[in-house]
N, CA, C and O atoms as a DFTB+ gen file, in Angstrom:
316 C
 N C O
     1  1       6.835      34.480      -7.755
     2  2       6.083      33.608      -8.638
     3  2       5.911      32.271      -8.132
     4  3       6.846      31.535      -7.816
     5  1       4.501      31.935      -8.052
     6  2       4.240      30.490      -7.624
     7  2       4.545      29.397      -8.512
     8  3       4.547      29.516      -9.737
     9  1       4.804      28.326      -7.890
    10  2       5.065      27.081      -8.831
    11  2       3.905      26.216      -8.812
    12  3       3.207      26.254      -7.799
    13  1       3.549      25.366      -9.853
    14  2       2.437      24.527      -9.956
    15  2       2.921      23.048     -10.260
    16  3       3.669      22.702     -11.174
    17  1       2.358      22.293      -9.342
    18  2       2.447      20.909      -9.662
    19  2       1.073      20.304     -10.130
    20  3       0.077      20.536      -9.445
    21  1       0.979      19.558     -11.237
    22  2      -0.319      19.076     -11.714
    23  2      -0.351      17.583     -11.728
    24  3       0.644      16.974     -12.123
    25  1      -1.429      16.940     -11.322
    26  2      -1.581      15.524     -11.043
    27  2      -2.728      15.136     -12.078
    28  3      -3.830      15.677     -11.978
    29  1      -2.468      14.207     -13.063
    30  2      -3.494      13.984     -14.064
    31  2      -4.293      12.769     -13.470
    32  3      -4.013      12.333     -12.353
    33  1      -5.369      12.191     -14.297
    34  2      -6.044      11.261     -13.767
    35  2      -5.373       9.949     -13.603
    36  3      -5.931       9.071     -12.946
    37  1      -4.258       9.760     -14.133
    38  2      -3.511       8.602     -13.956
    39  2      -2.494       8.681     -12.715
    40  3      -1.741       7.739     -12.464
    41  1      -2.516       9.782     -12.004
    42  2      -1.714       9.970     -10.849
    43  2      -0.351      10.617     -11.352
    44  3       0.398      10.999     -10.453
    45  1       0.032      10.775     -12.532
    46  2       1.244      11.173     -13.050
    47  2       1.409      12.602     -12.568
    48  3       0.423      13.330     -12.453
    49  1       2.642      13.020     -12.283
    50  2       2.913      14.481     -11.776
    51  2       3.620      15.285     -12.794
    52  3       4.580      14.766     -13.364
    53  1       3.289      16.399     -13.069
    54  2       3.906      17.380     -14.045
    55  2       4.404      18.577     -13.313
    56  3       3.679      19.140     -12.494
    57  1       5.474      18.944     -13.543
    58  2       6.123      20.255     -13.040
    59  2       6.853      20.994     -14.233
    60  3       7.750      20.452     -14.879
    61  1       6.403      22.252     -14.467
    62  2       7.015      23.031     -15.558
    63  2       6.906      22.239     -16.912
    64  3       7.843      22.132     -17.702
    65  1       5.750      21.737     -17.077
    66  2       5.345      20.993     -18.270
    67  2       6.046      19.671     -18.468
    68  3       5.991      19.132     -19.574
    69  1       6.593      19.205     -17.631
    70  2       7.412      17.909     -17.754
    71  2       6.967      16.922     -16.714
    72  3       6.745      17.235     -15.545
    73  1       6.846      15.671     -17.223
    74  2       6.469      14.638     -16.182
    75  2       7.654      14.521     -15.167
    76  3       8.826      14.627     -15.527
    77  1       7.276      14.297     -13.890
    78  2       8.281      14.161     -12.826
    79  2       8.116      12.839     -12.031
    80  3       6.950      12.564     -11.745
    81  1       8.913      12.119     -11.693
    82  2       8.844      10.941     -11.019
    83  2       8.696      11.450      -9.486
    84  3       9.397      12.392      -9.115
    85  1       7.827      10.859      -8.638
    86  2       7.475      11.103      -7.287
    87  2       8.707      11.353      -6.633
    88  3       8.829      12.439      -6.067
    89  1       9.730      10.462      -6.608
    90  2      10.982      10.659      -5.796
    91  2      11.866      11.894      -6.186
    92  3      12.812      12.289      -5.505
    93  1      11.478      12.414      -7.275
    94  2      12.424      13.496      -7.710
    95  2      11.831      14.931      -7.626
    96  3      12.474      15.922      -7.973
    97  1      10.577      14.975      -7.148
    98  2       9.718      16.239      -6.963
    99  2      10.393      17.257      -6.212
   100  3      10.434      18.406      -6.653
   101  1      11.012      16.898      -4.945
   102  2      11.525      17.771      -4.074
   103  2      12.817      18.249      -4.656
   104  3      13.068      19.447      -4.524
   105  1      13.595      17.552      -5.226
   106  2      14.846      17.967      -5.920
   107  2      14.616      19.010      -6.972
   108  3      15.261      20.056      -7.038
   109  1      13.686      18.669      -7.764
   110  2      13.362      19.615      -8.851
   111  2      12.776      21.036      -8.339
   112  3      13.111      22.112      -8.833
   113  1      11.881      20.889      -7.309
   114  2      11.393      22.250      -6.951
   115  2      12.380      22.982      -6.178
   116  3      12.431      24.207      -6.296
   117  1      13.280      22.278      -5.292
   118  2      14.420      22.941      -4.781
   119  2      15.379      23.745      -5.597
   120  3      15.913      24.783      -5.208
   121  1      15.571      23.117      -6.888
   122  2      16.448      23.481      -7.855
   123  2      15.787      24.821      -8.439
   124  3      16.435      25.867      -8.475
   125  1      14.516      24.737      -8.876
   126  2      13.989      25.869      -9.346
   127  2      13.686      27.006      -8.476
   128  3      13.752      28.168      -8.878
   129  1      13.361      26.685      -7.313
   130  2      13.122      27.825      -6.179
   131  2      14.436      28.289      -5.652
   132  3      14.403      29.147      -4.771
   133  1      15.492      27.882      -6.032
   134  2      16.859      28.239      -5.411
   135  2      17.056      27.930      -3.963
   136  3      17.636      28.690      -3.187
   137  1      16.456      26.579      -3.587
   138  2      16.385      26.288      -2.196
   139  2      15.585      27.175      -1.268
   140  3      15.889      27.247      -0.078
   141  1      14.601      27.832      -1.763
   142  2      13.807      28.716      -0.974
   143  2      12.585      27.914      -0.737
   144  3      11.817      27.616      -1.651
   145  1      12.388      27.517       0.679
   146  2      11.231      26.634       0.979
   147  2       9.910      27.625       1.316
   148  3       8.838      27.136       1.672
   149  1      10.087      28.877       1.181
   150  2       9.006      29.793       1.268
   151  2       8.262      30.086       0.108
   152  3       7.306      30.861       0.091
   153  1       8.750      29.398      -0.971
   154  2       8.146      29.585      -2.301
   155  2       6.750      29.014      -2.372
   156  3       6.585      27.860      -1.976
   157  1       5.683      29.741      -2.858
   158  2       4.402      29.169      -3.012
   159  2       4.409      28.233      -3.874
   160  3       5.020      28.364      -4.935
   161  1       3.672      27.039      -3.536
   162  2       3.537      25.829      -4.479
   163  2       1.979      25.381      -4.456
   164  3       1.378      24.920      -3.485
   165  1       1.519      25.601      -5.623
   166  2       0.052      25.254      -5.931
   167  2       0.045      23.592      -6.432
   168  3       0.873      23.128      -7.216
   169  1      -0.906      22.929      -5.896
   170  2      -1.078      21.480      -6.413
   171  2      -2.399      21.390      -7.110
   172  3      -3.421      21.649      -6.475
   173  1      -2.449      21.073      -8.258
   174  2      -3.729      20.804      -9.005
   175  2      -3.807      19.402      -9.303
   176  3      -2.871      18.772      -9.797
   177  1      -5.028      18.866      -8.973
   178  2      -5.200      17.450      -9.454
   179  2      -6.539      17.295     -10.212
   180  3      -7.569      17.929      -9.980
   181  1      -6.365      16.403     -11.099
   182  2      -7.540      15.946     -11.940
   183  2      -8.698      15.706     -11.065
   184  3      -8.503      15.215      -9.953
   185  1     -10.018      16.039     -11.505
   186  2     -11.147      15.852     -10.703
   187  2     -11.425      14.268     -10.492
   188  3     -12.186      13.860      -9.614
   189  1     -10.828      13.540     -11.261
   190  2     -11.056      12.052     -10.972
   191  2      -9.952      11.314     -10.299
   192  3      -9.959      10.088     -10.192
   193  1      -8.984      12.097      -9.839
   194  2      -7.786      11.540      -9.093
   195  2      -8.235      11.235      -7.700
   196  3      -9.125      11.890      -7.156
   197  1      -7.603      10.216      -7.113
   198  2      -7.912       9.995      -5.581
   199  2      -7.465      11.093      -4.792
   200  3      -6.301      11.476      -4.914
   201  1      -8.258      11.654      -3.986
   202  2      -7.803      12.948      -3.109
   203  2      -6.732      12.473      -2.221
   204  3      -5.831      13.245      -1.891
   205  1      -6.766      11.322      -1.834
   206  2      -5.599      10.771      -0.763
   207  2      -4.286      10.904      -1.436
   208  3      -3.316      11.203      -0.740
   209  1      -4.126      10.693      -2.864
   210  2      -2.988      10.897      -3.623
   211  2      -2.551      12.288      -3.566
   212  3      -1.374      12.564      -3.336
   213  1      -3.457      13.192      -3.768
   214  2      -3.114      14.541      -3.757
   215  2      -2.507      15.028      -2.423
   216  3      -1.525      15.769      -2.368
   217  1      -3.161      14.558      -1.373
   218  2      -2.797      14.952      -0.021
   219  2      -1.462      14.305       0.289
   220  3      -0.691      14.928       1.018
   221  1      -1.089      13.063      -0.211
   222  2       0.132      12.546      -0.039
   223  2       1.314      13.555      -0.496
   224  3       2.198      13.926       0.276
   225  1       1.220      13.925      -1.771
   226  2       1.971      14.887      -2.369
   227  2       2.161      16.269      -1.590
   228  3       3.246      16.802      -1.357
   229  1       0.973      16.716      -1.255
   230  2       1.076      17.920      -0.369
   231  2       1.763      17.799       0.911
   232  3       2.408      18.712       1.426
   233  1       1.586      16.534       1.449
   234  2       2.252      16.138       2.839
   235  2       3.737      15.988       2.584
   236  3       4.544      16.325       3.451
   237  1       4.111      15.502       1.443
   238  2       5.471      15.371       1.134
   239  2       6.032      16.848       1.033
   240  3       7.017      17.080       1.734
   241  1       5.608      17.725       0.367
   242  2       6.128      18.999       0.266
   243  2       6.177      19.609       1.530
   244  3       7.265      20.090       1.850
   245  1       5.146      19.706       2.401
   246  2       5.268      20.290       3.718
   247  2       6.242      19.626       4.690
   248  3       6.847      20.261       5.554
   249  1       6.349      18.404       4.511
   250  2       7.283      17.721       5.306
   251  2       8.663      17.882       4.974
   252  3       9.535      17.618       5.801
   253  1       8.953      18.340       3.702
   254  2      10.296      18.686       3.194
   255  2      10.641      20.123       3.524
   256  3      11.704      20.580       3.104
   257  1       9.769      20.914       4.289
   258  2       9.917      22.130       4.768
   259  2       9.270      23.288       4.000
   260  3       9.355      24.415       4.486
   261  1       8.618      23.094       2.816
   262  2       7.860      24.010       2.037
   263  2       6.725      24.562       2.945
   264  3       5.916      23.744       3.383
   265  1       6.612      25.687       3.220
   266  2       5.651      26.311       4.105
   267  2       4.397      26.949       3.542
   268  3       3.482      27.373       4.247
   269  1       4.427      26.988       2.145
   270  2       3.318      27.570       1.398
   271  2       2.772      26.718       0.379
   272  3       2.865      27.036      -0.806
   273  1       2.220      25.682       0.742
   274  2       1.556      24.579      -0.194
   275  2       0.044      24.793      -0.093
   276  3      -0.563      24.842       0.977
   277  1      -0.509      24.917      -1.308
   278  2      -1.968      24.977      -1.453
   279  2      -2.502      24.128      -2.479
   280  3      -1.816      23.783      -3.442
   281  1      -3.825      23.738      -2.300
   282  2      -4.556      23.016      -3.411
   283  2      -5.245      24.158      -4.125
   284  3      -5.877      25.031      -3.530
   285  1      -5.081      24.096      -5.476
   286  2      -5.790      24.851      -6.380
   287  2      -6.906      24.218      -7.130
   288  3      -6.705      23.087      -7.572
   289  1      -8.052      24.789      -7.335
   290  2      -9.172      24.173      -7.990
   291  2      -9.693      25.129      -9.110
   292  3      -9.388      26.322      -9.096
   293  1     -10.432      24.619     -10.015
   294  2     -11.167      25.305     -10.981
   295  2     -12.431      25.835     -10.507
   296  3     -13.145      25.177      -9.750
   297  1     -12.757      27.051     -10.936
   298  2     -14.179      27.613     -10.436
   299  2     -15.246      26.609     -10.802
   300  3     -15.250      25.881     -11.795
   301  1     -16.150      26.684      -9.844
   302  2     -17.386      25.720     -10.105
   303  2     -18.258      26.280     -11.253
   304  3     -18.624      27.449     -11.375
   305  1     -18.547      25.161     -12.135
   306  2     -19.551      25.483     -13.217
   307  2     -20.650      24.705     -13.117
   308  3     -20.579      23.503     -12.862
   309  1     -21.791      25.363     -13.318
   310  2     -23.095      24.599     -13.186
   311  2     -23.281      23.824     -14.426
   312  3     -22.902      24.319     -15.487
   313  1     -23.872      22.558     -14.397
   314  2     -23.898      21.742     -15.452
   315  2     -25.222      21.870     -16.168
   316  3     -25.447      21.197     -17.174
């Protein structure tokens, strides 16, 4: 079962429907994944958030040993 981190337009991070401080993300994910760093993690960012901030969080996850970190997007909708 993949886990999803969501970042809103303010840069706030949510995991399991709860706001999580940046410094506590790894501990929360490790607890939920039972220390399995091969757990798939999806990162979803609001379309107005700075892309660099999303990459920062993804890099932190990868740097902490998680091997299956991916960016998730919504399907394109024509306007």
